[in-house]
Structures are given as structure tokens and as C-alpha cells.
C-alpha positions as CSV (number, residue, x, y, z in Angstrom):
1,I,136.1,160.7,135.0
2,A,132.5,160.7,133.7
3,T,131.6,160.3,129.7
4,A,128.6,161.8,127.8
5,R,128.1,161.1,123.8
6,D,127.5,165.8,123.8
7,P,129.1,166.6,127.1
8,A,127.8,170.1,125.8
9,G,124.4,169.0,126.1
10,A,125.0,167.1,129.2
11,T,123.6,170.2,131.4
12,E,123.2,168.3,134.8
13,L,126.8,166.4,134.2
14,Q,127.9,170.2,133.6
15,T,126.4,171.3,136.6
16,L,127.8,168.9,138.8
17,A,131.0,169.4,137.2
18,S,131.3,173.3,137.6
19,T,130.9,172.6,141.5
20,N,133.1,170.2,141.7
21,S,136.7,170.4,140.2
22,Q,137.1,166.5,140.4
23,V,134.4,165.6,138.2
24,V,136.5,165.4,134.5
25,I,133.9,165.1,130.9
26,E,135.0,163.4,128.6
27,A,133.4,163.0,124.7
28,L,132.6,159.5,124.3
29,D,130.1,157.2,122.2
30,L,130.3,153.9,123.0
31,V,129.7,152.7,119.3
32,D,132.5,154.7,119.0
33,L,135.4,152.0,119.1
34,E,138.2,153.4,118.0
35,R,137.1,157.3,120.8
36,I,136.9,153.7,123.5
37,E,140.6,153.0,123.0
38,T,142.2,157.0,122.0
39,L,140.3,158.1,125.4
40,G,141.4,154.4,127.3
41,A,145.5,155.6,126.1
42,A,145.1,159.0,127.5
43,Y,144.5,157.6,130.8
44,A,147.1,154.8,130.6
45,D,148.4,154.7,134.5
46,V,145.6,156.2,136.0
47,P,143.9,153.8,138.4
48,I,140.4,153.3,138.2
49,D,138.8,151.5,141.5
50,V,135.1,151.5,139.6
51,L,134.8,151.5,135.7
52,I,130.8,151.3,135.6
53,N,129.7,150.4,132.4
54,N,126.2,152.3,132.9
55,A,124.9,153.6,129.0
56,A,122.6,151.5,127.3
57,M,119.3,152.1,124.4
58,L,116.2,150.9,124.2
59,G,115.7,151.1,120.9
60,D,112.3,151.7,119.1
61,P,110.0,149.5,120.5
62,A,107.6,149.2,117.3
63,A,110.8,148.4,115.5
64,Q,111.2,145.5,118.0
65,D,107.5,143.4,117.3
66,Y,107.7,140.4,115.8
67,G,106.9,140.5,112.0
68,S,108.2,143.8,111.5
69,F,112.0,143.5,113.0
70,D,114.1,146.0,112.1
71,F,117.5,144.6,112.2
72,E,119.4,147.7,111.3
73,V,117.6,148.5,115.3
74,M,118.6,145.5,116.5
75,Q,122.3,146.0,115.1
76,R,122.6,149.4,116.7
77,V,120.9,148.3,120.2
78,Y,123.6,145.7,120.9
79,E,126.5,147.8,119.5
80,V,125.8,150.0,122.4
81,N,124.8,148.4,125.0
82,T,127.2,145.0,124.5
83,V,130.1,145.6,122.4
84,G,130.2,149.1,123.5
85,T,130.4,147.8,127.2
86,M,132.8,144.7,126.1
87,K,134.8,147.2,124.9
88,M,135.5,149.9,127.6
89,S,135.9,146.5,129.9
90,E,139.2,145.6,127.6
91,A,140.1,149.2,127.4
92,F,140.3,149.9,131.0
93,F,141.3,147.2,132.3
94,E,144.8,148.0,133.0
95,N,143.5,151.2,135.2
96,V,141.0,148.9,137.2
97,L,144.3,146.6,137.6
98,I,146.6,148.6,139.7
99,S,143.7,150.3,141.8
100,D,143.1,149.5,145.1
101,Q,139.0,148.0,145.0
102,K,139.7,146.4,141.0
103,K,136.0,146.5,140.3
104,I,134.3,146.3,136.9
105,V,129.9,147.3,136.8
106,A,127.7,146.4,134.3
107,I,124.4,147.9,134.6
108,T,122.1,145.1,133.1
109,S,119.1,145.0,133.5
110,L,115.9,142.6,135.0
111,Q,114.9,142.3,130.9
112,G,117.8,140.7,130.4
113,S,117.1,137.8,132.9
114,I,115.5,135.0,130.4
115,A,113.7,133.4,134.0
116,G,112.1,136.2,134.6
117,A,110.7,136.7,131.0
118,R,106.9,137.9,130.8
119,D,105.8,139.2,127.9
120,P,106.9,139.3,124.3
121,L,108.1,143.6,124.0
122,I,111.1,145.2,123.6
123,P,112.8,141.6,122.3
124,F,116.4,143.3,120.9
125,Y,116.6,145.3,124.1
126,K,116.6,142.2,126.4
127,M,118.9,139.9,124.5
128,S,121.6,142.4,124.3
129,K,121.3,142.7,128.0
130,T,121.3,139.0,128.2
131,A,124.4,139.1,125.9
132,L,125.6,141.6,127.9
133,N,125.1,139.1,131.4
134,M,127.2,136.5,129.1
135,G,129.7,138.6,128.1
136,M,130.8,140.1,131.8
137,K,130.0,136.7,133.6
138,N,132.4,135.3,131.5
139,V,135.1,138.4,131.9
140,S,134.9,137.6,135.1
141,R,136.1,134.1,134.9
142,R,139.2,136.0,132.9
143,V,139.9,138.6,135.2
144,K,139.5,136.3,138.6
145,R,143.3,135.6,139.1
146,K,144.0,139.1,138.7
147,G,141.6,139.9,141.4
148,I,139.4,142.0,139.6
149,T,135.5,142.3,140.7
150,V,133.4,142.3,137.9
151,A,129.8,143.3,138.7
152,L,126.4,142.3,137.2
153,I,124.0,144.9,138.8
154,S,119.8,145.8,137.2
155,P,119.7,149.4,138.5
156,G,115.5,148.9,138.8
157,A,112.8,149.9,137.3
158,V,114.0,154.1,137.3
159,D,111.9,157.1,136.3
160,T,114.1,157.7,132.9
161,Q,113.1,158.9,129.2
162,M,114.0,155.3,128.2
163,M,111.8,153.4,130.1
164,N,108.7,155.6,130.1
165,S,109.3,155.1,126.2
166,A,109.0,151.9,126.9
167,L,105.4,152.0,129.5
168,D,104.0,154.1,127.3
169,Y,104.5,151.9,124.4
170,A,103.4,149.2,126.3
171,G,100.4,150.6,127.2
172,F,101.7,151.0,131.3
173,K,101.6,153.6,133.7
174,G,105.0,154.2,136.0
175,G,103.5,154.9,139.1
176,F,105.9,152.3,140.8
177,L,109.4,153.4,138.9
178,I,111.8,155.1,141.3
179,T,113.4,158.5,140.8
180,P,117.6,158.1,139.6
181,Q,119.3,159.9,142.8
182,E,117.2,156.4,144.2
183,S,118.5,153.9,141.8
184,A,121.9,155.4,142.0
185,E,122.4,155.3,145.9
186,A,121.0,151.2,146.0
187,V,123.8,151.0,142.9
188,I,126.3,152.6,145.1
189,N,125.8,150.4,147.7
190,I,125.3,147.3,146.2
191,I,128.7,148.3,144.3
192,D,130.4,148.6,148.0
193,Q,128.6,145.2,149.2
194,Y,130.3,143.5,146.0
195,D,133.4,141.3,147.0
196,F,135.2,139.1,145.4
197,D,133.6,136.0,145.9
198,L,130.2,137.6,144.1
199,S,132.2,138.3,141.1
200,G,130.0,137.4,138.2
201,T,126.3,137.2,140.2
202,F,123.6,138.7,138.8
203,M,122.3,141.3,141.3
204,S,119.2,143.4,141.9
205,H,119.7,146.9,143.3
206,K,118.4,145.6,146.5
207,G,120.6,143.3,146.4
208,D,118.9,140.1,145.6
209,V,120.3,137.3,142.9
210,I,118.2,137.3,139.5
211,P,117.5,134.4,138.1
212,W,119.5,133.7,134.7
């Protein structure tokens, strides 16, 4: 089950679905909390082995410069990167609970590591990912007695429109970026290895524990 804000415009996802009858696409915007509830109700009693929360937005980097903060942008970034994922973990909790693997995955970012902070850029994005990490860490403690594993995984520096936008603003070149396919394969490998004892651990796509 894949979700997209604009399914008709998600051409690569549509191509995947057209060649694989097991792929179902649903419309979903993470800022629409009512839609999350509706979608959760539509899939009541459907086991979900791995619930992957991958959506994120960077926000205009210029709106995040100290001295000219745009707090509407900050709110929007939080709504997508933090609030939406927390809502998803609640709305589909029962689906994960009745599955075999019982895993909730939050795709976070190395930028959410306070210990790893190296520059003053894109603070809204960084703060939203730090908040996401803390939120999902707490969720991991709450659902532990239910046997559910909560994984926090950074996908690496991926060659996406969002990443290139951040690099362009910072004046960096992206020769070190990995492809989306390379990142996805690495993340899948970590999910497969991520067992119950690791629940709530902040990890990279390479399997390294990231400092908080």
C-alpha cells in the first residue's frame, strides 16, 4: 500500500503499480489528519508488517535563516515531518499489531542529530527531525509491551530534489550523493536486520548507531 499527495502525478509510482498487481496507491497528505484517520479505518483489520513513514519536506532554506525566520514555514515543516508521522503511528497501530513482523519505521535524518550538528542551515528541518526522533523513541517505549519494533533510520545523503535544493542553497556540490535505489536497498536491509532489541535506536542506512 503506497500513498502519495497526488497519485495521478506520481508517474514512477503509477508505472510500478501498472506492472505489479499487488501495489495499491492511496491519496494521502500527511497534514490532513482527518484523511489519515479515514484511511486507517478503510484498512481496519488489514495486517501491515512494516509501516514505513517516508514523507518529508525541507521548507524554503532562505525562510530558515536566522534573523528572517518565517514561522509559517516552520509550522508547515513540523506538520509534515513530525506531526503527520506521529499520527500515522497511531492510526495504523492495530494493523501493525496484528501482523507478523510488527515494525513501525520512521525515515529520519542525520540532520536530526544534535551531537552531529555542524552548520546553522535549515534549522526548521533539523528541529523537525529531532522532534520526530524523540517522538518515535517515546512511541517505542509505549508499544514495547505489545511486541512492536520502532525503527529510526537515516536513508543517507540521497540524490533527490529536496537534497539538491539544500545543497544548492549551501553552495555545495552533490557528487557524494547516493541514488534513491541505493538508499532504498540499504534501508530495506536495515529494516530486515532491525530486531526488537534495537527498538527506538537511531541508525544510519549503513547500520551505524547515530548519536542523539
